[in-house]
C-alpha positions as CSV (number, residue, x, y, z in Angstrom):
1,M,-10.6,137.6,137.9
2,T,-11.2,140.8,136.0
3,S,-14.7,142.3,135.9
4,A,-14.9,142.9,132.2
5,I,-14.8,139.9,129.9
6,S,-14.3,140.3,126.2
7,L,-15.0,137.9,123.4
8,A,-12.5,135.1,122.8
9,P,-10.1,135.5,119.8
10,T,-10.9,133.4,116.8
11,L,-8.9,131.0,114.6
12,P,-9.4,130.8,110.8
13,L,-10.9,127.4,110.1
14,A,-12.1,127.7,106.5
15,P,-12.7,130.6,104.0
16,G,-15.1,132.9,105.9
17,V,-15.3,130.6,108.9
18,D,-13.6,131.6,112.2
19,I,-13.8,129.4,115.3
20,P,-13.5,131.0,118.8
21,L,-10.5,129.6,120.6
22,L,-12.5,129.1,123.8
23,G,-15.9,127.4,123.9
24,L,-18.3,125.8,126.3
25,G,-18.2,122.0,126.5
26,T,-21.5,120.5,127.4
27,W,-20.9,116.8,128.3
28,P,-22.4,115.4,130.5
29,M,-25.2,118.0,130.9
30,N,-28.8,117.0,130.2
31,D,-31.1,119.2,128.1
32,D,-32.3,121.3,131.1
33,E,-28.8,121.9,132.4
34,A,-27.4,122.7,128.9
35,A,-30.2,125.3,128.3
36,V,-29.3,127.1,131.5
37,A,-25.5,126.9,131.1
38,V,-25.5,127.8,127.4
39,A,-27.8,130.9,128.0
40,E,-25.5,132.0,130.8
41,A,-22.3,131.4,128.9
42,L,-23.6,133.3,125.9
43,R,-24.7,136.1,128.2
44,I,-21.2,136.6,129.6
45,G,-19.4,136.5,126.3
46,Y,-19.0,132.9,125.1
47,R,-19.6,132.5,121.3
48,H,-18.8,128.9,120.8
49,V,-20.7,125.8,122.1
50,D,-19.6,122.2,121.7
51,T,-22.2,119.4,121.8
52,A,-22.8,116.0,120.2
53,E,-25.5,113.5,119.4
54,N,-24.1,111.2,122.0
55,Y,-24.4,113.9,124.7
56,A,-28.2,113.8,124.3
57,N,-28.4,117.6,125.0
58,E,-28.6,119.2,121.5
59,R,-32.1,120.3,122.2
60,G,-31.0,122.0,125.4
61,V,-28.1,123.7,123.5
62,G,-30.6,125.1,121.0
63,E,-32.9,126.2,123.8
64,G,-30.0,128.0,125.5
65,L,-29.2,129.8,122.2
66,R,-32.8,131.0,121.9
67,R,-32.9,132.1,125.5
68,S,-29.7,134.2,124.9
69,G,-31.4,136.4,122.3
70,L,-28.3,136.3,120.2
71,A,-28.6,136.0,116.4
72,R,-27.8,132.5,115.1
73,E,-24.8,133.9,113.2
74,E,-23.2,135.2,116.4
75,V,-22.7,131.8,117.9
76,F,-20.5,129.0,116.6
77,I,-22.0,125.5,117.1
78,T,-19.9,122.3,117.0
79,T,-21.6,118.9,117.1
80,K,-20.7,115.3,116.3
81,F,-22.4,112.1,115.2
82,N,-22.2,108.4,116.2
83,R,-21.0,105.3,114.5
84,Q,-24.5,104.2,113.2
85,W,-24.3,107.0,110.7
86,H,-21.0,106.1,109.2
87,S,-21.9,106.3,105.5
88,V,-22.5,109.1,103.0
89,E,-26.2,108.9,103.4
90,G,-25.9,108.3,107.1
91,A,-23.9,111.5,107.6
92,R,-26.7,113.4,105.9
93,Q,-29.3,111.8,108.2
94,A,-27.2,112.5,111.2
95,C,-26.8,116.2,110.2
96,E,-30.5,116.7,109.6
97,A,-31.4,115.1,112.9
98,S,-28.9,117.4,114.7
99,L,-30.3,120.4,112.9
100,A,-33.8,119.5,114.0
101,R,-32.7,118.9,117.6
102,L,-30.8,122.2,117.8
103,G,-33.5,124.1,116.0
104,V,-31.1,125.8,113.6
105,D,-30.6,125.9,109.8
106,Y,-26.9,125.1,109.6
107,I,-24.1,123.7,111.8
108,D,-20.8,125.6,112.0
109,L,-18.6,122.5,112.5
110,L,-19.8,118.9,112.2
111,L,-17.4,116.1,113.3
112,V,-17.2,112.3,113.0
113,H,-17.2,111.6,116.8
114,W,-15.0,108.5,116.8
115,P,-13.4,106.6,113.9
116,N,-14.7,103.2,115.0
117,P,-12.2,101.3,112.8
118,D,-13.8,98.0,113.7
119,Q,-16.7,98.8,111.3
120,D,-14.3,100.5,108.8
121,R,-16.7,103.1,107.5
122,F,-15.2,106.4,108.8
123,V,-13.9,107.3,105.3
124,E,-17.5,107.1,104.0
125,A,-18.7,109.1,106.9
126,F,-16.2,111.8,106.1
127,E,-17.1,111.7,102.4
128,G,-20.7,112.4,103.6
129,L,-19.4,115.5,105.5
130,V,-17.8,116.8,102.3
131,K,-21.2,116.6,100.5
132,L,-22.9,118.4,103.5
133,R,-20.4,121.2,103.3
134,E,-20.9,121.5,99.6
135,A,-24.7,121.7,100.2
136,G,-24.2,124.5,102.7
137,Q,-25.7,122.5,105.6
138,V,-22.4,122.7,107.5
139,R,-19.8,125.4,107.2
140,A,-16.8,123.4,108.3
141,I,-16.1,119.7,108.8
142,G,-13.7,117.6,110.8
143,T,-13.0,114.6,112.9
144,S,-12.8,113.7,116.6
145,N,-10.4,111.3,118.2
146,F,-8.7,110.3,114.9
147,K,-5.2,108.9,115.4
148,P,-2.5,109.3,112.8
149,A,-3.4,106.0,110.9
150,H,-7.1,107.1,110.7
151,L,-6.1,110.5,109.3
152,Q,-3.8,108.9,106.8
153,R,-6.7,106.9,105.4
154,L,-8.4,110.3,104.6
155,F,-5.2,111.9,103.3
156,D,-4.7,109.0,100.9
157,L,-7.9,109.9,99.2
158,G,-7.3,113.6,99.2
159,L,-9.6,114.3,102.1
160,L,-8.7,116.8,104.8
161,P,-10.5,117.5,108.0
162,Q,-10.5,121.2,108.9
163,L,-10.2,120.3,112.6
164,N,-9.4,117.2,114.6
165,Q,-10.7,117.3,118.2
166,I,-8.7,115.2,120.6
167,Q,-8.1,114.7,124.3
168,L,-5.3,117.2,125.1
169,D,-4.0,118.8,128.3
170,P,-0.5,119.2,129.9
171,Y,-0.6,115.6,131.0
172,H,-1.6,114.5,127.5
173,R,0.4,116.5,125.0
174,R,-0.3,114.5,121.8
175,D,2.8,115.6,120.0
176,D,2.4,113.0,117.2
177,L,-1.0,114.4,116.2
178,L,0.0,118.0,116.6
179,A,2.9,117.6,114.2
180,I,0.5,116.1,111.6
181,H,-2.1,118.8,112.2
182,H,0.6,121.5,111.7
183,Q,2.0,119.9,108.6
184,R,-1.5,119.5,107.0
185,G,-3.0,122.8,108.2
186,I,-5.6,121.0,110.4
187,A,-6.8,122.9,113.4
188,T,-6.7,121.2,116.8
189,G,-9.5,121.1,119.3
190,A,-9.0,120.0,122.9
191,W,-11.7,118.1,124.7
192,R,-11.4,117.5,128.5
193,P,-8.8,120.3,128.5
194,L,-8.8,120.5,132.3
195,G,-8.0,116.8,132.8
196,C,-9.8,114.1,134.7
197,G,-10.7,115.0,138.2
198,N,-8.6,117.4,140.2
199,A,-5.2,115.8,140.1
200,M,-3.7,117.8,137.3
201,L,-5.0,121.1,138.6
202,A,-3.3,120.4,141.9
203,D,0.1,119.7,140.2
204,P,2.7,121.8,142.0
205,L,4.2,123.2,138.8
206,I,0.7,124.4,137.6
207,T,-0.2,125.9,141.0
208,R,3.1,127.8,141.2
209,I,2.6,129.3,137.8
210,A,-1.0,130.2,138.7
211,E,0.2,131.9,141.9
212,A,2.8,133.9,140.0
213,H,0.1,135.3,137.7
214,G,-2.6,135.7,140.3
215,R,-4.7,133.2,138.3
216,T,-6.4,129.8,138.9
217,P,-4.7,126.6,137.9
218,A,-7.5,126.0,135.4
219,Q,-6.9,129.4,133.8
220,V,-3.2,128.5,133.4
221,V,-4.0,125.2,131.8
222,L,-6.5,126.8,129.4
223,R,-4.0,129.6,128.6
224,W,-1.3,127.0,127.8
225,I,-3.7,125.4,125.3
226,V,-5.0,128.5,123.5
227,Q,-1.5,130.1,123.5
228,Q,-0.6,127.2,121.1
229,G,-3.5,128.1,118.8
230,I,-5.5,125.1,120.0
231,V,-9.3,125.4,120.6
232,A,-10.4,124.5,124.1
233,T,-13.9,123.6,125.2
234,P,-14.0,123.2,129.0
235,K,-17.3,122.2,130.6
236,S,-18.8,124.1,133.5
237,A,-22.3,125.0,134.6
238,N,-21.0,127.1,137.5
239,P,-21.3,130.8,136.6
240,V,-18.1,131.8,138.5
241,R,-16.1,129.1,136.7
242,L,-17.7,129.9,133.4
243,A,-16.4,133.5,133.7
244,E,-13.0,132.3,134.9
245,N,-12.6,129.9,132.0
246,L,-13.3,132.7,129.5
247,D,-11.1,135.2,131.2
248,I,-7.8,133.9,130.0
249,F,-6.9,136.4,127.2
250,G,-5.7,139.2,129.5
251,F,-2.4,137.5,130.4
252,S,0.3,135.4,128.7
253,L,2.6,132.6,129.8
254,S,6.3,133.2,129.2
255,E,8.3,130.9,126.9
256,A,9.9,129.4,130.0
257,E,6.6,128.7,131.6
258,M,5.2,127.1,128.5
259,A,8.3,125.0,128.3
260,R,8.0,123.9,131.9
261,L,4.3,123.0,131.4
262,D,5.4,121.0,128.3
263,T,7.4,118.7,130.6
264,L,4.3,117.4,132.4
265,D,3.4,114.9,129.6
266,R,3.2,111.3,130.9
267,P,1.9,107.9,129.8
268,D,-1.7,107.2,130.6
269,P,-2.8,103.5,130.3
270,T,-6.4,104.5,131.1
271,M,-6.7,106.9,128.1
272,L,-9.5,106.0,125.7
273,D,-8.0,104.3,122.6
274,A,-9.8,105.2,119.4
275,D,-8.8,101.9,117.9
276,S,-11.0,100.1,120.4
277,F,-13.3,102.7,121.9
278,G,-16.1,104.6,120.2
279,H,-19.8,105.3,119.8
């Protein structure tokens, strides 16, 4: 790990809105844990924090921002709202509640957390996001865990998320969604980018590439993600790992290494299905 850590590069998300490619994920931290982790992350160079109503730590994220001493405009905040707010008016109420918990005047990126197609109101929820963007309460809007059919419902009405945040890592490549995102100009966000547990980080292919670069397996995986122009928000409260996760912009993977990592995709019957899971 290098001793000097610079700010993460950014990706254009909307006119005048740039999202850092590497951010801090905060699930499943509580408020106290989030306040400490966010303050430390911002101290060492993070400028993007990802939270959600369902994480129940937005107050802690806001406290961490205040402890950092950074100006509000220096930090990109992403948050998400739950199924009970899936209506135009509900999206407004959800936004105002998140603003109050965070203690800020605007949200940089607000997402519909899960489509919850069983109640069939995610289109209305997204229409509510459009109004919030027009009102200036949010700078950019998007979706989380939307599958191709869910996105198509929005496209059919001329609606376009600026980012769709999905589970994505070398074991879960999500090529169908990435193709749609690329075609439509939708940015991709990766949640749980380091996989579930330690199995993926112990994969022999990943560890060999890590050894070749003098990096950790986690750094190789995160580099694979951001090198594709995908936003990654790994969670950590460990100061050493926080620094390591951010320190991925001083090396590159070769085309051959990227291609080898692309071969790791595999079926996962335990993966959460947005047609049946949501909150």
